[in-house]
C-alpha positions as CSV (number, residue, x, y, z in Angstrom):
1,M,-14.6,-167.4,45.3
2,S,-17.3,-166.4,42.7
3,G,-17.4,-163.0,41.3
4,K,-19.4,-161.0,38.7
5,Y,-17.9,-161.1,35.3
6,L,-18.5,-158.3,32.8
7,A,-21.2,-158.9,30.2
8,A,-19.3,-157.7,27.1
9,T,-21.3,-156.5,24.1
10,D,-20.8,-155.0,20.7
11,Q,-21.5,-151.6,22.3
12,N,-19.1,-151.8,25.3
13,F,-16.3,-153.9,23.9
14,Q,-14.1,-151.0,22.9
15,V,-14.3,-149.2,26.2
16,E,-14.4,-152.2,28.6
17,I,-11.9,-154.5,26.9
18,L,-9.8,-152.8,24.2
19,D,-9.3,-149.5,26.1
20,S,-8.8,-151.2,29.5
21,D,-5.4,-150.8,31.2
22,K,-5.9,-154.3,32.6
23,V,-5.4,-157.7,31.0
24,A,-8.8,-159.0,29.9
25,L,-10.1,-162.5,29.3
26,V,-13.2,-162.7,27.1
27,D,-15.2,-165.9,26.9
28,F,-17.1,-166.1,23.6
29,W,-20.2,-168.3,24.2
30,A,-23.8,-169.1,23.4
31,T,-26.8,-170.5,25.3
32,W,-27.0,-173.5,23.0
33,C,-23.4,-174.5,23.5
34,G,-23.0,-177.4,26.0
35,P,-19.2,-176.9,26.7
36,C,-19.9,-173.1,27.1
37,M,-22.4,-173.9,29.8
38,M,-19.8,-176.1,31.6
39,L,-17.3,-173.2,31.4
40,G,-19.7,-170.7,32.9
41,P,-19.0,-171.4,36.6
42,V,-15.3,-171.4,35.9
43,I,-15.5,-167.9,34.4
44,E,-17.5,-166.8,37.5
45,E,-14.8,-168.2,39.8
46,L,-12.1,-166.5,37.7
47,A,-14.0,-163.2,37.9
48,G,-13.8,-163.5,41.7
49,D,-10.1,-164.6,41.7
50,Y,-9.0,-161.7,39.5
51,A,-11.2,-158.9,40.8
52,G,-9.3,-155.7,40.5
53,K,-6.4,-157.4,38.7
54,A,-7.9,-158.4,35.3
55,V,-11.2,-158.0,33.4
56,I,-13.1,-161.3,33.1
57,A,-15.9,-161.0,30.6
58,K,-18.4,-163.2,28.6
59,L,-19.7,-162.2,25.2
60,N,-22.8,-163.9,23.8
61,V,-22.0,-164.5,20.1
62,D,-25.7,-164.7,19.1
63,E,-26.5,-161.3,20.7
64,N,-23.2,-159.6,19.6
65,P,-22.3,-160.9,16.1
66,K,-20.2,-157.9,15.2
67,T,-17.5,-158.4,17.8
68,A,-17.5,-162.2,17.3
69,A,-16.9,-161.6,13.6
70,Q,-14.3,-158.9,14.2
71,F,-12.1,-161.4,16.1
72,G,-12.9,-164.4,13.7
73,I,-14.6,-166.5,16.3
74,R,-15.6,-169.7,14.5
75,S,-16.0,-172.2,17.2
76,I,-17.1,-171.7,20.8
77,P,-16.2,-171.6,23.6
78,T,-13.3,-169.5,22.5
79,M,-11.5,-167.4,25.1
80,L,-9.3,-164.5,24.0
81,I,-6.9,-162.7,26.2
82,F,-6.3,-159.0,25.5
83,K,-3.5,-156.8,26.7
84,N,-3.2,-153.1,25.6
85,G,-6.1,-153.6,23.1
86,Q,-4.4,-156.6,21.3
87,V,-5.2,-160.3,21.4
88,V,-2.2,-161.9,23.1
89,D,-3.5,-165.4,23.7
90,Q,-6.3,-167.7,22.8
91,L,-7.9,-170.9,24.3
92,V,-10.5,-173.0,22.5
93,G,-12.9,-175.4,24.2
94,A,-13.8,-176.2,27.8
95,V,-10.3,-175.7,29.2
96,P,-9.6,-176.4,33.0
97,K,-9.5,-173.4,35.3
98,N,-5.8,-173.8,36.2
99,Q,-4.8,-173.6,32.5
100,I,-6.9,-170.4,32.0
101,A,-5.5,-168.9,35.1
102,K,-1.9,-169.6,34.0
103,K,-2.6,-167.8,30.7
104,I,-3.9,-164.8,32.5
105,D,-1.0,-164.8,35.0
106,D,1.5,-165.0,32.1
107,Q,0.1,-161.7,30.8
108,I,-0.3,-159.9,34.1
109,G,3.4,-160.9,34.7
């Protein structure tokens, strides 16, 4: 099931991700990144799967350099998992959906 992921930005990151009471997965990506494009549909599926249970977001690093720099994003795609405003896990590269889901499930507990 596909859902609508949150478009994270420098402006809404604090409120939507760091202050959220839910676990959040943020996919740091860019339009010129091939593996990021392959990951796009997976992120949409996860947004549907976790609707109401976790925040699934994408952040375009070209449009939101402040947040990307804040979390030391050097290669994309990088996915960070946040819980209670802290980074608790990280995945780099086009990782299979089941691996991403397991990381989210581990944090939801």
